C-alpha positions in Angstrom: -26.7 -7.7 -12.1 -30.4 -8.2 -12.1 -32.3 -11.4 -10.9 -35.9 -11.9 -11.4 -37.5 -14.8 -9.3 -40.5 -16.5 -10.2 -42.5 -18.2 -7.5 -45.8 -18.3 -5.9 -47.4 -18.9 -2.4 -48.3 -22.5 -3.1 -47.5 -23.5 0.5 -44.3 -21.5 1.7 -41.2 -23.1 0.6 -41.0 -21.8 -2.8 -41.2 -18.2 -1.6 -38.9 -18.9 1.3 -36.5 -20.3 -1.0 -36.8 -17.3 -3.5 -36.2 -14.9 -0.6 -33.2 -16.8 0.8 -31.1 -16.8 -2.3 -32.2 -13.4 -3.2 -30.9 -12.2 0.4 -27.6 -14.2 -0.3 -27.2 -12.6 -3.6 -27.5 -9.1 -2.1 -25.0 -10.3 0.8 -22.4 -11.0 -1.9 -23.1 -8.2 -4.1 -24.7 -5.1 -2.7 -25.1 -3.6 -6.3 -27.1 -6.6 -7.5 -30.8 -6.1 -7.9 -33.4 -8.9 -7.1 -37.2 -9.1 -7.6 -39.4 -11.9 -6.4 -42.6 -12.3 -8.1 -45.8 -14.3 -7.2 -46.6 -15.0 -10.9 -49.7 -17.0 -10.5 -51.4 -14.2 -8.6 -49.7 -11.6 -10.7 -51.0 -13.0 -14.0 -54.5 -12.0 -13.1 -55.7 -15.0 -15.0 -58.4 -17.5 -13.8 -57.8 -20.3 -12.7 -54.0 -19.7 -11.9 -54.8 -16.7 -9.7 -56.9 -19.4 -7.5 -54.3 -21.9 -7.2 -52.3 -20.6 -4.4 -55.7 -20.3 -2.2 -56.8 -23.7 -3.4 -53.7 -25.4 -2.6 -53.7 -25.5 1.0 -57.3 -26.6 1.4 -56.6 -29.3 -1.3 -53.6 -30.9 0.6 -55.3 -30.5 4.0 -58.9 -31.8 3.1 -58.3 -33.7 -0.1 -54.8 -35.3 0.1 -56.0 -38.5 -2.0 -57.1 -36.2 -4.7 -53.9 -34.1 -4.7 -52.0 -37.4 -5.0 -54.0 -38.4 -8.3 -53.3 -34.8 -9.7 -49.8 -35.0 -8.8 -49.0 -38.5 -10.0 -51.2 -38.4 -13.0 -49.5 -35.1 -14.4 -45.9 -36.5 -13.9 -45.6 -37.6 -17.5 -43.8 -35.6 -20.3 -46.7 -35.4 -22.7 -48.9 -34.1 -20.1 -46.6 -31.5 -18.8 -46.0 -30.5 -22.5 -49.8 -30.3 -23.0 -50.5 -28.3 -19.6 -47.7 -25.9 -20.4 -48.9 -25.2 -23.8 -52.3 -24.5 -22.2 -51.0 -22.2 -19.5 -48.7 -20.3 -21.8 -51.3 -17.6 -22.9 -52.3 -17.2 -19.3 -48.9 -16.0 -18.0 -47.1 -14.7 -21.1 -48.3 -11.3 -20.9 -47.4 -10.8 -17.4 -44.1 -12.5 -17.9 -43.1 -10.3 -20.9 -44.3 -7.4 -18.9 -41.9 -8.4 -15.8 -38.9 -9.0 -18.3 -39.4 -5.6 -19.9 -39.9 -3.5 -16.9 -37.1 -5.0 -14.8 -34.6 -6.1 -17.6 -33.1 -9.3 -15.7 -29.9 -10.9 -16.5 -30.9 -14.3 -15.1 -34.8 -15.3 -14.8 -34.8 -17.9 -11.9 -38.0 -19.9 -11.5 -38.5 -21.3 -8.1 -41.7 -23.2 -8.8 -42.4 -26.1 -11.0 -45.3 -24.6 -12.9 -43.0 -21.6 -14.1 -40.0 -23.4 -15.3 -41.3 -24.0 -18.9 -42.8 -20.6 -19.2 -39.5 -19.1 -18.3 -37.7 -21.1 -21.0 -40.2 -20.1 -23.5 -39.9 -16.6 -22.6 -36.1 -16.7 -22.7 -36.1 -18.4 -26.1 -38.4 -15.7 -27.5 -36.1 -12.7 -26.0 -32.8 -14.3 -26.2 -31.3 -11.6 -23.8 -31.2 -13.5 -20.3 -30.5 -17.1 -18.9 -32.8 -19.3 -16.8 -31.6 -21.0 -13.8 -33.9 -23.2 -12.1 -33.9 -23.6 -8.2 -35.3 -27.0 -7.2 -37.2 -27.2 -3.9 -38.2 -30.7 -3.9 -35.6 -32.7 -2.0 -35.6 -36.1 -3.7 -38.1 -37.0 -6.4 -38.6 -34.4 -9.1 -41.8 -33.9 -10.6 -41.7 -33.5 -14.6 -42.8 -29.8 -14.4 -39.2 -29.2 -12.8 -37.5 -30.7 -15.7 -36.6 -29.1 -19.0 -33.3 -29.6 -20.7 -33.1 -26.1 -22.1 -32.8 -24.5 -18.8 -29.0 -22.9 -18.6 -28.5 -23.7 -14.7 -30.0 -26.2 -12.1 -29.4 -25.5 -8.6 -30.4 -28.7 -6.6 -30.9 -29.8 -3.0 -29.5 -33.4 -3.0 -27.5 -36.0 -5.1 -30.8 -37.8 -5.4 -32.2 -34.8 -7.1 -29.4 -34.4 -9.6 -29.8 -38.1 -10.5 -33.2 -37.5 -11.4 -32.3 -34.4 -13.4 -29.8 -36.4 -15.4 -32.4 -39.2 -15.9 -34.6 -36.5 -17.6 -32.0 -35.1 -19.9 -30.3 -32.5 -17.9 -26.5 -32.1 -18.9 -24.4 -32.8 -15.7 -22.3 -29.7 -16.4 -25.5 -27.7 -15.9 -26.6 -29.0 -12.6 -25.0 -28.3 -9.2 -25.9 -29.9 -6.0 -25.8 -27.0 -3.4 -28.4 -28.2 -0.6 -31.7 -26.7 0.3 -31.8 -22.9 0.5 -32.7 -21.6 4.0 -32.7 -18.1 5.4 -29.7 -17.0 7.4 -29.2 -18.4 10.7 -30.0 -16.3 13.8 -26.6 -15.3 15.4 -24.6 -18.2 16.9 -24.2 -16.3 20.0 -27.8 -16.2 20.8 -28.6 -18.9 23.3 -31.9 -21.0 23.4 -32.7 -19.4 26.7 -32.3 -16.0 25.4 -34.2 -17.0 22.2 -36.9 -18.0 24.4 -37.2 -14.8 26.5 -37.1 -12.6 23.4 -40.3 -14.5 22.2 -42.2 -13.8 25.5 -41.6 -17.6 26.6 -40.3 -19.0 29.9 -36.5 -19.7 29.3 -36.7 -22.2 32.3 -39.1 -24.7 30.6 -38.9 -26.7 27.3 -40.5 -25.6 24.3 -42.2 -28.0 21.8 -43.0 -26.4 18.2 -45.7 -27.9 16.0 -45.9 -26.9 12.4 -47.1 -27.7 8.9 -45.2 -25.4 6.8 -46.8 -22.4 4.9 -50.2 -24.2 4.2 -50.6 -25.4 7.7 -50.8 -28.9 6.3 -50.8 -32.2 8.2 -52.5 -33.4 11.5 -51.7 -30.4 13.6 -54.7 -30.4 15.6 -54.8 -34.1 16.4 -50.9 -33.7 17.0 -51.2 -30.7 19.4 -53.9 -32.6 21.4 -52.0 -35.6 21.7 -49.0 -33.5 22.9 -51.3 -31.8 25.5 -52.2 -35.2 27.0 -48.7 -36.6 26.9 -46.4 -33.9 28.2 -45.8 -32.5 31.4 -47.8 -29.3 32.0 -44.7 -27.3 32.5 -43.7 -28.0 28.9 -44.4 -24.9 26.4 -46.1 -25.6 23.1 -46.4 -23.3 20.1 -48.5 -24.4 17.0 -47.7 -22.3 14.0 -50.4 -22.7 11.5 -49.1 -20.8 8.7 -51.7 -19.5 6.2 -54.2 -22.0 7.5 -56.5 -19.4 9.0 -59.4 -21.8 9.7 -57.1 -24.1 11.7 -55.7 -21.2 13.5 -59.4 -20.0 14.6 -60.2 -23.8 15.6 -57.3 -24.1 17.6 -57.8 -20.8 19.4 -61.3 -21.7 20.0 -60.3 -25.0 21.6 -58.6 -23.4 24.3 -55.8 -24.9 26.3 -52.3 -23.8 27.0 -50.7 -23.9 23.5 -49.7 -20.8 21.8 -51.5 -20.7 18.4 -49.8 -18.5 15.7 -50.5 -17.9 12.1 -47.7 -17.3 9.5 -44.3 -16.3 11.2 -41.5 -14.4 9.2 -38.8 -15.3 11.7 -38.9 -18.9 11.8 -35.2 -19.2 12.3 -35.6 -17.5 15.7 -38.4 -19.9 16.7 -36.3 -22.9 15.8 -33.4 -21.6 18.0 -35.7 -21.3 21.0 -37.3 -24.8 20.4 -36.0 -28.0 22.4 -38.1 -30.3 19.9 -39.9 -29.6 16.4 -42.8 -31.5 15.3 -43.5 -31.0 11.6 -44.5 -32.4 8.2 -41.8 -33.4 5.6 -41.7 -30.4 4.0 -37.9 -29.7 2.9 -37.6 -26.1 3.9 -38.7 -26.7 7.6 -36.5 -29.8 7.7 -33.4 -28.1 6.3 -33.9 -25.2 8.7 -34.2 -27.6 11.6 -31.3 -29.8 10.3 -28.9 -26.5 10.2 -30.1 -25.8 13.9 -29.3 -29.3 15.0 -33.0 -29.4 16.5 -34.4 -32.5 17.5 -37.2 -33.5 15.1 -40.2 -35.4 14.9 -41.9 -35.9 11.3 -45.7 -36.3 11.8 -46.9 -36.6 8.2 -45.8 -36.3 4.5 -47.7 -34.8 1.6 -48.1 -37.6 -1.0 -46.0 -37.5 -4.0 -43.2 -34.9 -3.4 -42.7 -35.4 0.4 -43.0 -39.1 0.7 -39.2 -39.8 -0.1 -38.1 -37.0 2.3 -38.9 -39.0 5.0 -36.6 -41.8 4.0 -33.9 -39.2 3.1 -33.7 -38.0 6.7 -34.6 -41.0 8.8 -32.0 -43.2 7.1 -29.3 -40.6 8.1 -30.8 -40.8 11.6 -31.5 -37.1 11.5 -35.3 -37.1 12.4 -38.0 -39.7 13.6 -40.8 -40.6 11.5 -44.1 -40.8 13.7 -47.2 -40.6 11.4 -49.5 -41.5 14.2 -50.5 -38.5 16.7 -50.1 -40.6 19.7 -46.9 -42.0 18.5 -45.4 -38.5 17.8 -46.3 -37.4 21.3 -44.6 -40.2 22.8 -41.6 -39.6 20.7 -41.4 -36.0 21.8 -41.9 -37.0 25.4 -39.0 -39.5 25.2 -36.7 -36.8 23.6 -37.6 -34.6 26.5 -37.1 -37.2 29.1 -33.9 -38.4 27.6 -31.6 -35.2 26.8 -28.8 -37.5 25.6 -30.8 -39.0 23.1 -32.2 -35.6 21.8 -28.6 -34.2 21.6 -27.5 -37.1 19.6 -30.4 -36.7 17.2 -29.6 -33.0 17.0 -26.1 -33.6 16.1 -26.7 -36.2 13.5 -29.1 -33.6 11.8 -26.7 -30.8 11.9 -24.1 -33.2 10.4 -26.6 -33.8 7.6 -27.2 -30.3 6.8 -25.9 -27.9 4.2 -26.6 -24.3 6.0 -24.8 -22.6 3.5 -26.9 -23.6 0.3 -28.3 -20.2 -0.3 -24.7 -18.6 -0.3 -23.5 -21.2 -2.9 -26.6 -20.7 -5.0 -25.9 -17.2 -5.1 -22.3 -17.7 -6.2 -23.4 -20.0 -9.3 -26.1 -17.4 -10.2 -23.5 -14.6 -10.1 -21.3 -16.6 -12.4 -24.1 -17.1 -14.7 -25.3 -13.6 -14.7 -21.8 -12.5 -15.5 -21.2 -14.7 -18.2 -24.6 -13.5 -19.8 -23.7 -9.7 -19.4 
């Protein structure tokens, strides 16, 4: 069976989900072939090629403009118009991919690529379309097309939104948020710290803003430096936000500053507390690890409801003010019983096998198509 994943590096969640499910497919069927394509870059058509580069600075420096763009485009007529205008920009690349790879299933893992995938499938007629949705609660209209053969969704709330948009219930399955395979359970936190060059005897706080390095990472890390005991280790993971990485390193201090890391599960195993924005992938990985988590920010639009999703389950703490985020982290480190209880509620809310469940559904669809 062959699976062609259509995604893009706008943030890190879409690509991370694609890789997690592709890996699960190959674990399930070693003979399966998977390919993950960054379509927006690969199409070589302006302005789509610039969107992955613009996305990070846009959400970091102009979140108000992002909110306007996200909300004003969240209407069916607008989505139809943009999709028709964008089809000539991506159609040639998609046709080439389909011809060269010969997929049994086309798997969009990005909202801008759902309708192009459906349109290509209608024209060729020799493969099916399965959409992996990475927004946790509120789904932008770009995700939703009733002609998609299979929807794999992260939550019951997302499934309800899909049904409201006309997706037939028998085509939609709630699997959870797909995340990479966890590090071996035998690896202790102390061992994970030592393997990363950290002191196993001192607590570790990780601050991250996802693949785009979004959110008030600089302000939060500065507040943490003031609030925490000097023995507490801090690692700031900036993702692909290179300007933030340079700025934090130039500022100095004891925090370890990193760019994009490909072994995030390993870092989460080592951590005692995570501070992050409300991106669904980072939160899902933290929940599966049972890691006490403080949410420092939420991207307006698709992430706002994620805060409620986790806090009403008692699985994370919402602290959008940097000083309050630092106070909450300090409290969790002082009160290990509270931190353990928070982590236990997080683990109880997680679905760590989501990628494997999605692989099973995709396998069934592919074999029904073959």
